[in-house]
DOMAR-77058 format. One record per residue (C-alpha): residue number from 0; x, y, z; residue in one letter. Coordinates in Angstrom, 2 decimals, always signed. Each point is the difference from the previous one (the first is absolute). Layout:
<seros>
   donu         X         Y         Z   loti
    NUM         X         Y         Z      A
...
</seros>
This chain:
<seros>
   donu         X         Y         Z   loti
      0    +97.78   +189.57   +193.69      M
      1     +0.67     +1.94     -3.13      F
      2     +2.35     -2.68     -1.26      F
      3     -2.64     -2.66     +0.44      A
      4     -2.53     +1.97     -2.03      L
      5     +2.53     +0.51     -2.75      A
      6     +0.63     -3.74     -0.22      V
      7     -3.72     -0.70     -0.25      L
      8     -0.44     +2.48     -2.80      L
      9     +2.99     -1.23     -2.01      I
     10     -0.83     -3.75     +0.21      Q
     11     -3.14     +0.04     -2.27      P
     12     +1.92     +1.92     -2.67      Q
     13     +2.83     -2.54     +0.14      A
     14     -2.44     -2.87     -0.32      N
     15     -1.64     +1.71     -2.95      A
     16     +3.37     +0.55     -1.68      Q
     17     +0.98     -3.65     +0.65      M
     18     -3.32     -1.27     -1.38      A
     19     +0.35     +2.21     -3.05      F
     20     +3.46     -1.16     -0.67      S
     21     -1.07     -3.65     +0.31      A
     22     -2.80     +0.51     -2.51      E
     23     +2.35     +1.63     -2.46      K
     24     +2.49     -2.79     +0.47      I
     25     -2.73     -2.59     -0.71      A
     26     -0.91     +1.83     -3.20      L
     27     +3.58     +0.35     -1.15      I
     28     +1.35     -3.47     +0.91      Q
     29     -1.80     -3.22     -0.98      P
     30     -1.58     -1.95     +2.72      A
     31     +1.88     -2.95     +1.35      I
     32     -1.86     -3.12     -1.06      P
     33     -1.32     -2.30     +2.60      S
     34     +0.99     -3.68     +0.27      P
     35     -3.45     -1.09     -1.27      A
     36     +0.35     +2.11     -3.15      S
     37     +3.52     -1.37     -0.54      I
     38     -1.24     -3.59     +0.13      S
     39     -2.86     +0.87     -2.41      T
     40     +2.46     +1.60     -2.39      L
     41     +2.24     -3.05     +0.12      N
     42     -2.92     -2.28     -0.74      E
     43     -0.90     +2.00     -3.09      I
     44     +3.47     +0.46     -1.44      T
     45     +1.38     -3.50     +0.68      L
     46     -0.34     -2.50     -2.89      P
     47     -2.45     -2.85     +0.29      L
     48     +2.69     -2.70     -0.34      T
     49     +3.31     +0.03     +1.75      P
     50     +2.97     +0.69     -2.18      V
     51     +2.84     -2.36     +0.72      S
     52     +3.52     +0.72     -1.01      S
     53     +0.75     -3.74     -0.28      D
     54     -0.26     -0.90     -3.72      T
     55     +0.22     -3.75     +0.64      S
     56     -3.65     -0.17     +1.17      N
     57     -1.34     +1.92     -2.98      Q
     58     -1.56     -2.13     -2.78      P
     59     +1.98     -0.29     -3.18      A
     60     -1.35     +1.93     -2.95      V
     61     +0.00     -2.00     -3.25      F
     62     -0.57     +1.49     -3.42      P
     63     -3.29     -0.73     -1.63      E
     64     +0.13     -2.94     -2.49      P
     65     +0.18     +1.00     -3.61      V
     66     -2.54     -1.75     -2.18      E
     67     +1.80     -1.73     -2.90      L
     68     -1.64     -0.33     -3.40      P
     69     -1.75     -3.32     -0.47      T
     70     +1.23     -2.35     -2.71      A
     71     -2.35     -0.54     -2.93      P
     72     -2.00     -3.19     +0.16      E
     73     +1.02     -2.64     -2.59      P
     74     -2.35     -0.48     -2.86      A
     75     -1.94     -3.28     +0.05      P
     76     +1.66     -2.65     -2.11      V
     77     -2.32     -1.77     -2.34      S
     78     +0.96     -3.63     -0.30      G
     79     -1.16     -3.50     +0.70      P
     80     -1.28     -0.50     +3.48      T
     81     +1.06     -2.69     +2.41      L
     82     -3.07     -2.04     -0.83      N
     83     +1.14     -0.17     -3.61      A
     84     +3.21     -1.72     +1.09      F
     85     -1.75     -2.30     +2.42      L
     86     -2.69     -0.98     -2.46      R
     87     +0.86     -3.36     -1.51      S
     88     -1.21     -1.38     -3.28      G
     89     -0.78     -3.36     +1.59      K
     90     -1.71     -0.69     +3.29      P
     91     +2.20     -0.93     +2.93      M
     92     -1.97     -3.19     +0.70      T
     93     -0.26     -2.91     -2.44      I
     94     -2.89     -2.39     +0.13      T
     95     +0.14     -3.74     -0.66      V
     96     -1.86     +0.49     -3.26      G
     97     +2.64     +2.44     -1.22      Q
     98     +2.78     -2.45     +0.89      L
     99     -1.75     -2.81     -1.89      L
    100     -0.54     +2.28     -3.00      A
    101     +3.68     +0.98     -0.01      E
    102     +1.10     -3.65     +0.20      E
    103     -2.35     -0.90     -2.85      H
    104     +1.43     +2.83     -2.08      H
    105     +3.56     -1.24     +0.62      K
    106     -1.01     -3.55     -0.90      D
    107     -1.38     +1.16     -3.32      R
    108     +3.20     +1.90     -0.76      I
    109     +2.04     -3.05     +0.99      W
    110     -2.01     -2.20     -2.33      M
    111     +0.33     +2.54     -2.84      G
    112     +3.76     +0.14     +0.47      L
    113     +0.12     -3.81     +0.10      G
    114     -1.80     -0.27     -3.32      I
    115     +2.32     +2.60     -1.51      A
    116     +3.11     -1.75     +1.34      V
    117     -1.01     -3.43     -1.26      H
    118     -0.99     +1.46     -3.38      S
    119     +3.39     +1.68     -0.29      A
    120     +1.72     -3.28     +0.94      A
    121     -1.97     -1.81     -2.73      T
    122     +1.05     +2.69     -2.47      F
    123     +3.62     -0.56     +1.05      D
    124     -0.31     -3.76     -0.52      A
    125     -1.59     +0.43     -3.46      W
    126     +2.69     +2.39     -1.19      T
    127     +2.68     -2.32     +1.39      T
    128     -1.43     -2.99     -1.88      R
    129     -0.26     +2.10     -3.14      R
    130     +3.63     +1.12     +0.21      A
    131     +1.20     -3.55     +0.67      L
    132     -1.88     -1.55     -2.93      T
    133     +0.30     +2.69     -2.66      T
    134     +3.35     +1.66     +0.63      V
    135     +1.82     -2.76     +1.86      G
    136     +0.56     +2.03     +3.18      A
    137     +0.91     -1.57     +3.32      Q
    138     -1.62     +0.38     +3.42      E
    139     +2.44     +1.78     +2.33      L
    140     -1.96     -0.54     +3.23      N
    141     +1.42     -3.16     +1.63      P
    142     -3.28     -0.68     +1.85      L
    143     -2.09     +0.03     -3.20      L
    144     +2.58     -1.52     -2.35      K
    145     -1.14     -3.64     +0.60      P
    146     -3.57     +0.96     -1.00      F
    147     +0.87     +2.19     -2.99      A
    148     -0.08     -2.83     -2.53      G
    149     -3.72     -0.86     +0.42      N
    150     -3.38     +1.47     +0.99      A
    151     +0.64     -0.63     +3.71      S
    152     +1.67     +3.41     -0.04      L
    153     -3.47     +1.59     +0.27      Y
    154     -0.61     -1.71     +3.33      A
    155     +3.52     +0.37     +1.37      A
    156     +0.11     +3.71     -0.68      I
    157     -3.07     +0.56     +2.23      Q
    158     +1.86     -1.07     +3.15      V
    159     +1.69     +3.36     +0.44      G
    160     -3.23     +2.06     -0.32      P
    161     -1.79     -2.42     +2.38      A
    162     +2.73     +0.53     +2.59      A
    163     -0.37     +3.80     -0.37      M
    164     -3.76     -0.35     +0.50      D
    165     +0.61     -1.86     +3.26      Y
    166     +2.55     +2.57     +1.23      V
    167     -2.36     +2.88     -0.82      G
    168     -2.84     -1.66     +1.90      K
    169     +2.17     -0.54     +3.06      K
    170     +1.18     +3.60     -0.10      M
    171     -3.61     +1.17     -0.20      M
    172     -0.77     -1.70     +3.32      N
    173     +3.24     +0.95     +1.75      S
    174     -0.04     +1.54     +3.48      R
    175     +2.41     +2.75     -1.12      H
    176     -1.63     +3.04     -1.52      N
    177     +2.73     +0.76     -2.55      W
    178     -0.07     -3.62     -1.24      V
    179     -3.76     +0.15     -0.52      R
    180     +0.43     +3.11     -2.09      R
    181     +2.58     -1.69     -2.24      M
    182     -1.91     -3.24     -0.69      W
    183     -0.40     +0.78     -3.74      W
    184     +3.77     +0.29     -0.67      V
    185     +0.78     -3.75     -0.60      P
    186     -2.77     -0.48     -2.55      Q
    187     +0.81     +3.26     -1.75      S
    188     +3.68     -0.95     -0.24      A
    189     -0.88     -3.44     -1.44      S
    190     -2.35     +1.59     -2.54      F
    191     +2.63     +2.49     -1.15      A
    192     +2.68     -2.74     -0.26      T
    193     -2.20     -2.29     -2.14      S
    194     -0.92     +2.84     -2.34      L
    195     +3.65     +1.00     -0.39      F
    196     +1.06     -3.59     -0.77      C
    197     -2.84     -0.45     -2.52      G
    198     +0.90     +3.23     -1.78      A
    199     +3.65     -1.08     -0.08      H
    200     -0.96     -3.39     -1.53      N
    201     -1.95     +1.76     -2.74      L
    202     +3.10     +1.96     -0.90      G
    203     +2.18     -3.09     -0.47      V
    204     +0.62     -0.76     -3.72      H
</seros>
């Protein structure tokens, strides 16, 4: 009986000592976190994006482009424009009236050269007759030698210039462009030849 009472009296003191020791232990040692607080802590401390140790999936980092200095713009060149080269002195189209006017102009030149050629041939014949009668010279041209003794030389010497007039006229109407441009050459050559021969006859003494 006495033992049972002693046990009852000692038990509250032991519970008080155990409770006091548990409170002190809670103050001294930190509380063990609960699983909910651990998950909350992990959510706060973990980074927003997963960090992978594989460098092959990471994007390559390129250096920023360096801006190079721009080259100075060339100064404008002052010169003739393209229209100046394309602009022609004559129109590209030729009317029928212009063609007729050009042909008329050539005909007048042809007639002028013909008069000059025949006048030079007459001068050659006169100087030849003068040299034959005054100095006693001889005609060296075999084609004109039969006519040198009389006045028929004036008519015979016009055959050559007449032939050059005909050749010049044919060349003027040729289908080849370069021939049409050279139509004046035969008459000019005949004119120069007659003048040279006449001057040579005047020099004969």
